[in-house]
C-alpha positions, 0 to 999 in steps of 0.5 A: 468486486465481481472480475478482480484477479490479485497477481502477486508477480511484477513481471507483467506490470505497467509501471506508468500505469502504476504510477498513475494510480498513484496519482488518482488514488490520490496518493501524490506523484511518483516516478514509475523507474523508482516505482519499479525498483521500490515493488522490486525490492519488497517482500510482497507484492499484490496487484489488483486488475479488472480485467487488463485495467490495474485498478489496486496494488499493495506492497510490504517490507519484511525482516522476515522474522520480526517485523514486517512494514506495509508500505502501500495500499492503493485503490483507484477512487471508483473501485474504493468501498468495493472490497479490493483493499480488504482483499489486498490486505489479507493476501498479503498479511497471509504472505508476510512472515513477521511477528509485528506488521506496522503501517502508516496510512492516510489520515480518516483511513484508520478505521479501515485498518482496525476492522482489519485488526491493527492498532494504534501505535503510540510511539512510532518516530519517522524522518522525512526529507520534507518535514515541514509539509507533513507537519502542515498537514498533521502528519508529524508533530 
């Protein structure tokens, strides 16, 4: 994890580079302009750089009182398992002003979040525009 710098400002983010991190992570294809708007509207943002290279990012929404939602934690595959995701999660958690923090994670990543103190919630509901795809992939019932 040597040489990793965390940045909390969106001012110098290359949104095309961030979209590529999402694609390679792999968390899907994201439009750079929409990503920029999403991060601009987020309460907490965190970007991890090794030198000039963006290697990971995270963002969260919050009402500042009761609830926060961690929307994204992404790490390039070659930088995974090096503690960068944990570092981003800890940094964001310290900056979130909310009693309850929720997140949705990729199947198979539950243990990562359990190690950070998260518990599985049994009554979360979701509304997705492409629900059939999520059902077919075991993410929705």
